[in-house]
N, C-alpha and C positions, 0 to 999 in steps of 0.2 A: 801028822798035820795034813789037813784036807790042803790038796795043790791050789784051791783058790785064794785062799786065808793070804794075807799079807804076812811076810813072817816077821815074828817079834822085834829080830834085829834092826829091821829096817824103819820101826816105828820108836823103839828106843834113840837110833840115829835121827830122826825127824825130832824127836824131844830134845835132844842136845842142839838142834840147830835152830830151834826157833824162840829159844829161851830168852833171847834178850829183845824180844819185842812184845812176846804173848805171856801173859800173866797164868800163873798156876790159880784157878779159881777156888772158891773153898765148896768142901763138901759139908752142909751143914745139916744136922738133924734137927727134925720140925716137930716139936713136940706136940703140937694141936692134932698134925695128921697122925701122928704115930698114936697117940689116944685113940683116936677116931676108928683108926681101922687096927687095934691092938696088935700093932706090928713098928718096928722100928723103920721110918720113913727119911730117908735123906734127899734133900735136891742139891744136885750139881749146878751151881750156878754161873753156868756159861754167860747169862744176861749181864753178868760184872766184866765181860771181857773189854778190852780196849776199845771195840767197836760194837760193845752189848750183842756179840754171838759170837759161838763158836769158829765161823768160817774163815777167821783171821789165821786158825791154824794152818790149814789146808792151804790158803793161798800163799802164807809167808814159806811154807816148807817148799812149794812147788815152785815158786818164783826163786827163792834163794839158791835152790838146786840148780836151776838154768843159769843163773849167774855165776855159782861156783863151778859150773863143767864148762863155761864158754863164754864169749862174749855176749851178752844180752843187754841190751839198752833201752828195749821197748817191749811190752806184753799187750796183748789185746784181751778182753774179756767182755761178757755178754751178759747182764745182769739188771733188774730192776730193784734190789733191796742188798740185802746183806753180803753175798758176794762181792758186789761192787765195792762195799765200803772196805771190807777186808783186802781187796787189790790196792784200792785208793791209800791205803793205809801203808801198805807192804812197798808199794813205788815211792810213797812219800820217805819211809824209810830209808831205803836202799837207793835212794835219788836216782830212780831210774823212771823212764817215761812209763805211762799206762795211759792205754786207749780204752776207753768203757764205752759199749754201747747198751743205750736205754731205751726202752719203747716210748714212743713220744706222748703215750698215755700216764708215765711215771709222774706221779705227785711230785709238784716242786721240791717241798719238804724232804725227800727223798735225794733228789739232785742237790739239794744244797749238803747235806749229810755227806753225801760221795764229795762234794766240792772241798769241804772242811776236812775231809782226812787226807785227800789226796793233795791239796793247796795247788802251788804250781807246777806239779809233776804228773798230774793227768788230764786229759782231754775227753769231754764229755760228747759222744754224737746220741742226738735223740732220733732214732729212726724206726718205721713200723708203728703198728698200731697195736701190735701184741708182741710177746716175750718171744715167739716164736721165730716172728719175722725179722725182729731185732738180731736173734741170736744168727738166723740165715746170713744177713748181712755181715756180721761180726766176723764169723767163719772165712767168709768168702774174701772180705779186707785182708783179715791174716794171712791168708795164703798167697792173697795178690802180692803181697808186700814182703812175704817172708819172715813175719814177726809171729812169735811164739804165742798162741792160744791158751788162756788158762780156764780151763772146763770148771765149772762150779761144782762135780762131784764126781763125773765118770773118767776117774785119773786114780793110778796108783800112788802117784804124790799125795794129791790132794786127801786120799782116803788114809795115806801113812800120817799125815797132820792131824786128822779129826782123831783117830786112835788114841794120840796122846792123852785126849779127855778121859780114857780108861785108865792109862798108865796112873795121873794123878788119883782117880778115884780109888784103885787099890793101894796107892800108897797111903792114903789119908785115911781109909776106914779100918778101925781096930779088929774087925771079925770079920768072917767069911761074909760074902754078899751071896744072898739067895736069889734075887730078882733084881732087874735092869730093866727099865720102862725108856724106850728111845722115840722121838719123833721121826716119822719117816717122810721124805720127800723124794728127792732125787738119790738117795741112799748113801752118800759119802760116810756122813755121821757113822751110820748103824754098822756100815762095812769096817769101819777102823774099830769099832768095838768090838764085834765080832773076832775080828782077828787080835786082838789081843785077850779077849777073855777066853776065848777056845783054849787057848795055849797058855794062860798063867793062872784062870781062876775059871776051869770047865764045870765046874758043879753051879756057877750061877747062868740061872735060866734067863734067855734076851726076849724082850717082848718088845716088839715092832707097834707103833702106835702110828695110825693113820686117820685123818677127817674123811667122814664119810663120804663127802663130796669127790673124794680125789684116791679111792684105793687102788692106787696103781701096783703096789706088793702083793696087796691080797688077791688081786684078779690074775697075776702073773703066775703066783705060785698056785692057783687053782689049776690055770690052764698047763702050766708047767714050761713054759717059755715066757719071756718077758714081751707083755703087750703094751700096746699104744691105747688107751682108752680114747672113746670118741668126744665125749665131753667131760669136763670136770666144773665143780665149785671151786671159784677163784678166792674165796674168801679168807681160807688159813695159807694165805700167799707163800708163807715159806715150807710149807708140805705140801704143796698142790701142783703136782706135776702130771702133765699126761702117760709119761715112759719115763720110768728111772732109768737109771745108767746101766748099762749090760755088764760093767765089771761089779758093782755093786750087787745085783742083780744074783750073778754067779756066787757073790759071797753068802749073801742073804740067804739063797736056797739052800745052803748048805748050812747054814749058822743060826737062822732065827728059829726059836722054839715055838713062838705063838705071835700072831697077829690079831690085833685089835682095831677096831673099827668106834670111831666116836661122833655122834653127830655134832656140828658146827656150833647148836644150841649149847648142848652142853659144855663144849669147849669155851664158850661167852661166859656161862655160869662160875665155871672154874677161874677164867680171866678176872672176873671182879672180884670173886671171893678173893683169891690171891693179894687184889690191889685193897679193897677195904679192911681184912683181917691183919694181914703182913705187910701192907705198902709195898709190896714187891710189885714192880710195872714189868709186864712181859707182852711180847707178840703172841698173837693167836696160835701159832704154831710152838712157841716157848710155854703155854699151857696145855697142850695134847696130853702130855705123858701122865702130869695131876690127874686130869681128868680121866683117864683109864683107870685108875685105883680102883672105882666103884666096880668096874669088870671084873678084877680079880680078887675083890676085897677077901671072899673065903680062903683062895689058894694063899694070899701072904700073910694073914694071920699067923702071929709068933715067930715070924720071918722079919728078912733085913731086906728092904728094898730101896734102891735108888731111882730117883726120876731125874731127868736129863731138863734142866730149863734152857731150851736150846738160843733163847734171844729173848732182847728187851726191846726191840724197836718199834715200838706201839705208836702209831699216829695218833695222837689226842683228837684229830676231827673224827675219828672212827669210833669214840666211845659210844654217841648214841645210837650207832647202827648195833654195836656190841650188846649195850643195854636192852634195846628191840628183841635182839634175837635171843639173848637170856630169857627174858619175860615169856617170849612165845614159847621156847622148850621149856619153859617151868607150867606150862598150861596157866598163867595168869594176866595173859594178854591176848583179848580175843578182838576181831573186828567184823561187822556185820553190815549188812544193808539193811536197813531198818525203813520199813514202812510206815510214813506218818499221814494219817488225814489231815487234809489242809483247813484246820478251822483253829481258833484261837484255843490255847490253853493243852494240845495234842502234847508238845514237850514237856510241859509241866507233868502231866498225865503219865510219860515216860518216865521219868525223873523219880516221881512219888510212888508210882505203882510197880513198876516193873525192875528199876535198879533195886539193889541190897544195900545196907547200910553202909556197907564198906566198899560198894562198888564205885569204880571213880571213872569219868568219862574224859579220855585223854586225847580224842581225836575225833572232829565232828565237822563234816563239809556237806552244807545243803543250799541248793539253790532253787528257788520257786521259779519253775522256768515256764510254766504254763497255768490255765486255770481248772487242771483235773482235780477229782477230788479227793485224790491221794498222790503222795510223791515220796520219793526215796532219799535218805542219807546214808553216808558212809560215816561209821560210828565206832570209834576204838574205846574199848571199854578194861581197864584194869582191875582184877580183883586181886582181893587180900590172899586169900587160899584158892587152889585149882578145885575145891570140893563145892567152890560156890557156881562153878559154870552151869551144870545141870537145873538147879533150881532157877537160875537165870534164864536161860535158855525155855524153859517151861512156862516162865511168867510172860515172856516174850511172844510166845505163841498162842497161849490164853488169850491174851488181850491184842492181838492182830497187830504186833509191831513186827515179826518177825517177817523178814524178806530172805536174807540169803547169808549162810556165814562163811566168810571170805578166806578163814585160816586153812580151809580144806581146797582152795582155789586157787595154786600160787602162780599161774599164768597171768590172772586176773589181778591177784593181789599186789604183784609187785609193781603194776601200773597205778593203781590207785592209792597205795600208801607210799 
């Protein structure tokens, strides 16, 4: 066994420690995905966990270990999401106090969820505009007051708890597992799975999946050291970190067989597919592993593959943005600056002679600001098929309506739309 892996006995001990609170979530064979990929596709449904994510496993193992090994009546953590909910639930269950630091920018819905799980056993402190700022204050607070800090991923006890996911998979699957696809953020989950599978199921290939906007593991493996990214896209918030944990990285460096990078738009398309076709509600990070199946469809043909559905805490207010990102990725939503002659009938001409029969205007912003002969509007057009784009662009240019294509100008695009 590689030295950096967590010994299987410790993970089995964690499994016994967490059982009176943590659910054994189902491993479900998905017939439609199995047919599509000509493989046996299974979903490990951590979205059905008590706090709708796997995070409660590590949090419970860590905090209960502290309680068992000494007098601990207060713990501290920093999180804007699933880790905070897990810690809150554990504190309520064990009747100890949890002080949870969250950024001031945290949506009220997430704050209320943490309050619901923790009840009167937690105190929430809203500090800093970013997670990093909140984290720094939380660490300083815990050290100054002598409280134990419960890290979301860079901790052996956290990793042991997350590793129980793999123990359940091996217990439930009837035949050897060929592939497992795991979403990666800080690295606690995949480190636990690596530690179990490399010891108990070494033939299983472990595929790490990261969002395109936050490839911390891929970057670090390429460089050979754990790197801190200068900038990340935070949309897939459950898997978007600038730097993964040092302990998880040492385990991943030895145990990950492949890293796949998935665009955020593809993740959104998959999230909507899961909801529309199977009524499965997942957060963006929860859809990561399923979104990656297309990237290895040739490899998994005729094999058994499991996707970790890591969480289902999706804020319904994000659905419009998720739909928009999906349409943009699929190539059926396009934004333009359209040049209109300032004369009666110009808009009618655009609709009748430029738009195709199935093209739909979904966004239109125009204000007549002066008496110039020509003026511009920002127009969003949704197509039925992505192949309709080139004919639309040709008609716009031929009739003099084309000004600028905004999808290729992300800096301008984000302010206008």
